[in-house]
C-alpha positions in Angstrom: -229.1 40.5 -41.3 -226.6 42.6 -39.5 -226.4 45.6 -41.8 -228.1 48.6 -40.3 -229.7 49.6 -43.6 -229.7 46.6 -46.0 -231.3 48.4 -49.0 -228.9 51.3 -48.8 -225.9 49.0 -48.5 -227.0 47.0 -51.6 -227.3 50.2 -53.6 -224.0 51.5 -52.3 -222.1 48.4 -53.2 -223.6 48.5 -56.6 -222.1 51.9 -57.0 -225.3 53.8 -57.2 -225.3 55.6 -53.9 -222.9 58.2 -52.4 -224.0 58.1 -48.8 -222.2 56.1 -46.2 -223.4 52.7 -45.0 -222.7 51.5 -41.5 -222.9 48.2 -39.8 -222.4 46.9 -36.3 -222.8 43.7 -34.4 -223.4 43.0 -30.8 -219.7 41.9 -30.3 -218.5 45.5 -30.8 -217.4 45.1 -34.5 -218.3 48.2 -36.5 -217.7 48.7 -40.2 -218.7 51.3 -42.8 -218.4 51.4 -46.5 -218.2 54.8 -48.2 -217.5 56.2 -51.6 -214.3 58.1 -51.8 -215.0 61.7 -50.9 -213.4 64.6 -52.8 -210.8 65.3 -50.0 -209.6 61.7 -49.9 -209.6 61.5 -53.7 -207.3 64.6 -53.7 -205.0 62.9 -51.2 -204.9 59.8 -53.3 -204.3 61.4 -56.6 -200.6 61.3 -57.6 -199.9 59.0 -54.7 -201.8 55.7 -54.6 -203.9 56.6 -57.7 -202.5 58.0 -60.9 -203.7 58.8 -64.4 -203.7 55.5 -66.4 -204.6 53.3 -63.4 -206.9 50.5 -64.4 -209.7 51.5 -62.0 -211.4 54.8 -61.5 -211.6 56.3 -58.0 -215.4 56.3 -58.4 -215.2 52.5 -58.4 -213.3 52.4 -55.1 -214.7 52.3 -51.6 -213.3 53.4 -48.2 -213.9 50.7 -45.6 -213.4 51.6 -42.0 -213.6 48.7 -39.5 -212.8 47.5 -36.1 -209.8 45.2 -35.5 -207.9 43.8 -32.5 -204.4 45.0 -32.1 -201.4 43.2 -30.7 -202.0 45.2 -27.6 -205.3 43.3 -27.1 -207.3 46.4 -27.6 -209.9 47.4 -30.3 -208.8 49.8 -33.0 -210.5 51.4 -36.0 -208.7 51.0 -39.3 -209.2 52.1 -42.9 -208.5 50.5 -46.2 -209.5 51.2 -49.8 -210.9 48.4 -51.9 -212.9 47.9 -55.1 -216.7 48.2 -54.7 -217.1 44.6 -55.9 -215.3 43.2 -52.9 -216.2 45.8 -50.2 -218.9 43.7 -48.5 -216.7 40.5 -48.6 -213.9 42.5 -46.9 -216.2 43.6 -44.1 -217.4 40.0 -43.5 -213.8 38.6 -43.6 -212.5 41.1 -41.2 -215.4 40.4 -38.9 -214.5 36.8 -38.8 -210.9 37.8 -37.9 -212.2 40.2 -35.3 -214.3 37.4 -33.7 -211.2 35.2 -33.4 -209.2 38.2 -32.0 -206.7 37.7 -34.8 -204.3 40.6 -34.1 -203.4 43.3 -36.7 -200.6 45.8 -36.1 -202.1 48.7 -38.0 -204.4 49.5 -40.9 -203.9 52.7 -42.9 -204.2 53.8 -46.5 -200.9 53.5 -48.3 -201.2 57.3 -49.0 -199.8 57.8 -45.5 -196.6 56.3 -46.7 -196.4 58.4 -49.9 -197.7 55.4 -51.9 -194.5 53.4 -51.0 -195.2 49.7 -50.7 -191.8 49.2 -49.1 -192.5 51.8 -46.4 -196.0 50.4 -45.7 -194.6 46.9 -45.4 -191.7 48.0 -43.2 -194.3 49.5 -40.8 -196.2 46.2 -40.7 -199.2 47.9 -42.2 -202.3 46.2 -43.5 -203.5 47.8 -46.7 -205.2 47.2 -50.0 -205.5 49.6 -53.0 -202.3 51.0 -54.4 -201.8 51.5 -58.2 -198.4 50.1 -58.7 -196.5 47.4 -60.7 -196.3 43.8 -59.6 -193.7 43.4 -56.8 -190.3 42.8 -58.3 -191.3 44.2 -61.7 -191.5 47.5 -63.5 -194.3 46.5 -65.8 -197.8 45.2 -65.4 -200.3 46.2 -62.8 -200.5 44.5 -59.4 -203.9 43.3 -58.4 -203.6 46.0 -55.7 -204.1 48.5 -58.6 -207.6 47.2 -59.0 -208.4 47.4 -55.3 -208.9 43.6 -55.2 -205.8 42.6 -53.1 -205.1 43.0 -49.4 -201.8 42.6 -47.6 -202.1 41.7 -43.9 -199.4 42.0 -41.2 -196.6 42.4 -43.6 -193.8 41.7 -41.2 -195.3 38.5 -39.8 -196.2 37.5 -43.3 -193.4 38.5 -45.6 -193.0 38.3 -49.4 -190.3 35.7 -50.2 -188.7 35.1 -53.5 -185.3 33.3 -53.5 -183.1 35.2 -51.1 -185.4 38.3 -51.2 -187.5 38.9 -48.1 -189.8 41.9 -48.0 -189.9 43.6 -45.7 -186.4 42.6 -44.4 -187.8 42.4 -40.8 -190.0 39.5 -42.1 -186.9 37.3 -42.0 -187.8 36.5 -38.4 -190.9 34.8 -39.6 -189.6 32.6 -42.4 -190.2 29.4 -40.3 -193.9 29.1 -41.1 -194.2 26.1 -38.8 -193.5 28.3 -35.8 -196.9 30.0 -35.8 -197.0 33.2 -33.8 -199.7 35.8 -33.4 -200.5 37.6 -36.6 -199.1 35.0 -38.9 -201.2 33.4 -41.6 -200.8 29.7 -42.6 -202.6 27.5 -45.1 -206.0 26.3 -43.7 -206.2 28.6 -40.8 -209.1 30.9 -39.9 -207.9 33.8 -42.0 -207.2 31.6 -45.0 -210.6 30.0 -44.7 -212.4 33.3 -44.4 -210.8 34.8 -47.5 -211.0 31.7 -49.7 -214.7 31.3 -48.8 -215.2 34.7 -50.5 -213.3 33.8 -53.6 -209.8 35.1 -52.7 -206.6 33.2 -53.3 -203.6 33.3 -51.0 -200.1 34.2 -52.1 -198.7 31.8 -49.6 -200.0 29.0 -51.7 -198.0 30.1 -54.7 -194.9 28.2 -55.8 -192.8 31.3 -56.3 -192.9 33.9 -54.9 -194.4 33.0 -51.5 -196.4 36.1 -50.7 -197.7 35.2 -47.2 -199.3 38.6 -46.6 -201.3 38.7 -49.8 -204.9 37.8 -50.7 -206.3 38.6 -54.0 -209.6 38.4 -55.9 -209.8 37.8 -59.6 -209.8 40.9 -61.8 
C-alpha cells in the first residue's frame, strides 16, 4: 500500500476529512489529495464554479501530482476532480508517469478565466469546469461534475465534422501517425482510464473527443 496514511486517505476521499493526504512512491511520483481551501474556492467562484452548478465545491478535491513534460523533466501539476474519482485519478496518472507519457501542462482552468477554448489552445490538461457540453449552450458537461479530464488538448483534439478544437489540433488528425502525447484506442493511457471505469471520447462516433475521458455521473 503506497499511501502514506491509508486511514486518513480513506476518510478524506469519503469527504469526512479536511486535512491533506499525501502519497509517494520510490520512482519519484508524488501526489496529494486535498479539500478545496477557502482561498482556492474564492478563486473558483464565478470562474470555474458558479451558482447552480450540479456539484458543490465541498465535493471537489484538489489533486497535485507529478508528471513528465515534453522536456523530459518532472513537473508538478494541479487538477480539480470530484472526490469520488480522486484516488482513481492519482492511480491513473501514476501509470502514465511510470510510462513517461508526456504532458504539456496541468493547471486549473481558473488560470484561463474558466475559458475552455483558452485552456485547450494552451495544450492544458484539466478537469473540473462548470460549463455546457462543447458545441451546446444547454446541458452540463461531465466536467461540471468533476468527473471528466481532458489530456494534451492539442495532440488530442475535439473533432466534429469540420470543427477541430483547438485549431492547432489539426496537425494531429491522422491518428495513425502516433506521436508523443497522443492517445489512441488500446494504448497505455486508454487502458489505465478504462480500468478505473472511465470511457474515452475518442471511441465515440461523433464527435471524436480524443482528449476526453469521463466517469459516469
